[in-house]
N, C-alpha and C positions, 0 to 999 in steps of 0.2 A: 180722189177720197177726201173727205172732211177729216178734222182732228179733233179728238176728245181731250178735255182737261180733266185732272184729278184734283177736287176742289178741298181734298184732305191736305193739300201742300199750298205754302206761300208762293214759293216758285214753281208754277204748274208743270207736271211731266207731260209731253205730248205723246200720243199715240195715234197710229193711224188706223182709219176705220171707226166703225159705229157698234163696237161691241160692249159688253159690261166690264166697269172698271172698279176695283175695290181696293182700299188701302188698309194694310196690315201692320200693325205696330210690333216690334221684334225687340223686347226687352234685353236679350242677351246681347245682342249688337248694339242696342240703342239707335236703331234705325227703321224707315219706314218702307214696307216692302209693297210695291205696287203691283198689283196683278191686273193684266188685261186680258179679259175672256173673248174669244171669238163670237162673232153674232151668229149664233147657232140656227135661229129662224132663217136669216138669209142664206146661209150655207145649205140649209135643207131646201128651201124653196129652188134654190139654184140646182142642186144635184137630185132632186126628186127621192131621196131616202134620209133616213134619220143619220145624224152626225154625233159620233161621242167625242167630248172635249177632253183631251188628254194633258199631262204634265209637260212642260217646255222640254224635258230631258228625254221623251219618248221618242223613239225613231219611227216617225211617221209624218204623214203629210204637214207641212210646217203651218198650213193655214188652219189646222183645228188645234193648235196647241196653246196653251197659256203661257203667255209672255211676261216675264218679271223685270222689275228695275227695282235698285235698291238706293234709296237716298238717306242722308242724315235726318236724325228726329227732330233737328231744329226746324226743320221745313213745316212740321205738323201744325195745321191749323184746322179750325172746326167750322168755317164759314160754307155755308151750304149754298150760297148763291154765286160764287165765283167760277163756276163751271156749268155746262149745258149737257153732260153726257146722261142717258137715260139709264138708270139702275134699278135692277130688281133684284128680290132674295135668291133668284137662280143661281146667282155667282156664289152665295153662300152653300148652297145646295150642291154646287160643282165641288166644294172643298168638303163634304161629306154632312154638313149641318144640317138640322132639321128642327123647325120650332113646333110646339105642341099646344097644351092648353094653357091659358093664363093663370098664374098662382099669384099675382100680386100687382100693386100699382102704387105709385106715388104721384108727388106734383110734377116731377120731371120726367118720369120714365114708367115703362108698363114692363112687369117679369113674367116670362113665360119658361114653361119646362121645356128642356131641350136635349138632343142628343146628337151624337156623330156616328155615321156608319161605320167610320175607322176604328172607333172605340167602343164595340159592343158591350154593354152591361154598365158603362158610366153614364151617369145623370148629371146633366148640366142645369144651371139656371141662367137665362139669358135676359138682361136689361136692355130693352130697346127704347131709344131715345128718338122721337120724332123732332128733328131740328128745325123744322119750318115753323113749328108752334112754340119754340123756345126764344128768350131774349139771346139776341147776337152776343152781347157782351157777357151773359152767363155761360153760354157754350163755349165761347173762346177761352174764358177763365177758368170756370170751375170743371166743366166737363172734360175739357182738355188735361186738367190738373189730375181729374179721378182716373182718367184712362192711362196715364203715365204711372201714376203712383200704384195705382192696383197692379199692374203688370210687372212692377220690380219688388212687391213685397212677398216673402216667403216665409210663412210662420203658421205653425200648428192652431192658433187661435185668431187667426185672420183669414177673411176671404178674399182671396187673391183672384186675380183674371186670368182666366186659361187661354183666352184668345182674345183679341180686340180689333174691331173692324169700323171703318166708316164708308159708307155710302152716299149716294147724292144727298137724299133728305133724311137719313137714318144713321144712328150709330148703334154697334152691338157690342157689349160687353157678356162673354162667357164667362161662367163661373161654375165650381163644383156646387152642386145642389145640397142644400142643407135639409136633410129630411123631416126635422121636426119643427121649422120654420121659426119665425121670430121668438123671442124670449117672451114679449108682453102678451102674445096670443098663446103661447104654451102655459105661461102660469096662470092666464084667465080661466083656461080648461081645467086646471088642476087646482082648485080651491082658492085661487085669488092671491096666492101668497106662497112663498119658499122657506121652507126651514132652514134655520141657521148652517146645518152640515152641507145642504144643498148649495146654499149660497157661497158657501167656502169653497167648494170646488169650482162654481161658476167665476166667483171673484179672482181666484188663484189664475185661471185660464186666462181671464180678460185682462188682469192686472199684466200678465206676462206679456201678453199681445201689445198693450199700451207701452209697456217698456221696451218691447221691440221697436215699436213705431218711434218713441222719443229717442231711442238710441240712434236712429237713423235720421233725427231731427224731421220726423213727421207728427203734425199734430193734427188730430182729428177734427175737432171743432163741433161734433154732432152727436156727441153719445148719448145714447138713450136706448130703454129696452126694446125698443123698435128696431134698432139698428143692431142688436145682438142675435145672431142666429145659432140654431141648436142642431148637431148633426145627430146621426142615428144612435150614439152613444151618449147623448145629452151634454157634449162637449160644447162650450159655448165660445163663438168666433165674433170679432169685429166685422162690421160690413159698412158699406155705402161711406164712398170717400169723396162725396159732392161736394163738402164744405173744408176738406183736408188743405193743408199748407205744408209746402216742403221748403226747407232752406239748407244751403250748404253750410252748417255749423257743426260744432263738437257735440257730444252727448250731453254734457252738463251747461251747456250754453241755453240761453232763453229763446224760445222762437216769437218774436215780438209782433204783434198783430195790431191793426186797427179797425178792422172790418168787423161789424156787428152781424154776427151769423150764428146759428144753432137754432134750437128749440126752446122756446121762452121759458117753461119750468124747469129747466136744465142749465141754464145758464149761470155763470159764477157773477157775483155782485160787480167785479170789475168790469166784466163785459159790458153789463147794464149801464154801468156809470160811464163807459166810453170816455177814457182820456184820449182825445184826439192828438194830443202834443207828445206823450209817451207811449201810448198804446198799453197794450197787456200780453203778458207771457201764456201764449196759447197751451203750453204743457202744463202750467200750473191750472190753467182754466179746465183742461181735461180732467185733471185729477178731481176738482170740485163736481163736475159733470158725473164722473164715474160715482162718487160719493152718493149724489142725488140717487143714482141707479141702485147702489148697494142698498140704500135705506127703502126704497121702494120694493126691491125685491122680497125683502122681509115683511113689509106693512101691507103692500098692496097699493100704495098711494104715495106721494112725494111728500118729502118733509114740510113743504110751505104752503101745500095746499089747504083750502079752508072750507068752510060751507057757502062762502059767498065769494065773488070776484074781488080781488083787491087790487090796487093800483100798483103802478110799477114802482113807484116811490114807497108805499106801504111795505112791498116785497123785498125791497133793497134793505129797509129798515129791520125787517125780520131776520133777514140774512145776515147783516152785521152784528145782531145780537143774538145769532144762533137761536132763534126762537121757535123751537120743534121740540116734540116730545118722543118718546120711545114708549111703545107699548106696554105695559106692564104684563099683560096676558100672554105676551111672546116669551117671557122669561130669557131675555137675551143676555149673554155672557158680558162681563165687564169688558174684556178685551175687544168684543165686536163693537160695543157702543163707544169705546175710546177710540177705535179706527175711524168709525164715522164721524165722530167729533173732529178728529185731526184733519181728516179729507173736506171736511166743510168749514173749516177754519176760513173766516171771511178776510183774513190778510194772506195775499197769496205768497209773500215772502216766507211765512211761517208754514206754509202748506206743505207736505211731505212730497217728494218726486216718487214716481214709479218704483225705483228700487227701494226706496225706504218703506214703501206700503208693502210691497213683497216681505219685506224683513220683519213685518210686525208680528207679535207673540200670537197673535189669533189665528194665523195661518199654520202654527206648530202643531195644532191638536192633531 
């Protein structure tokens, strides 16, 4: 018999036969669980009847069991070209998962409604990455990062990964489904902007989630309304950790980066100016992006948007001068305007951290 290799791994794990192989990340142990599914079609052809695939601890014929090997997470790789086993979603189906209608898409993934037969009544969203169409450097750096970070995060205001799988040409991230969708879509459907009280609820939840991230030395680096999801009670949650960065540092330490990433109109001035020598503190940049989001929730547009397209240089100048206005018709409280101004301070060293933002008097009402 030939051997299959699992491409999720730097040091490939060998299995006998040509069944389906899937790699599953286990955050509680920080290991990769590699599951080998028997070749159901071949077995059915040889036996002349249907074959049920059973867990490896079942007292049954050993040939129709799922075999499992466990390896350190350091072996994780997202290279889809270093092995040649033929993998199809039947392996996911054997674990109870089913994909349904498409509910979203982005530059790197497609999102589907999903369910698991073993968890009746629970709705999932599943991000599916077609690895063959993605840049190999991006998949090895950013997708790998997203998969590992999302499985370790556990907070009310953060979308965490429930299960993560890597197959031959696709990766799957299963998450709890947010019934009310993205914040930008919700606001667009409900008048184009939110009132101050609603924003206070959303901002408190989002800043609580961001403080949790920063406490664990994770910077998001792509905060925007499109990446905030709302559950059935309209609780706001941070999602999409494709550009997130993690470092082994204490809560109050800076997370220094040099990579230009994020969404243009949400970037802080220090990210735009790209100091390739010293870099920028991604935590402080997150605060700035959240300030942009805060303003947008209230106004329905971002603070530095104009009636015409401006150059990057002009945009930086406006940011450095805090050249934006609050709409008088909104009658925003003084404490609300004060907090936005602090979050949009062009000097990162003067910008408050997440903890200080949460202690601002605006949240006391």
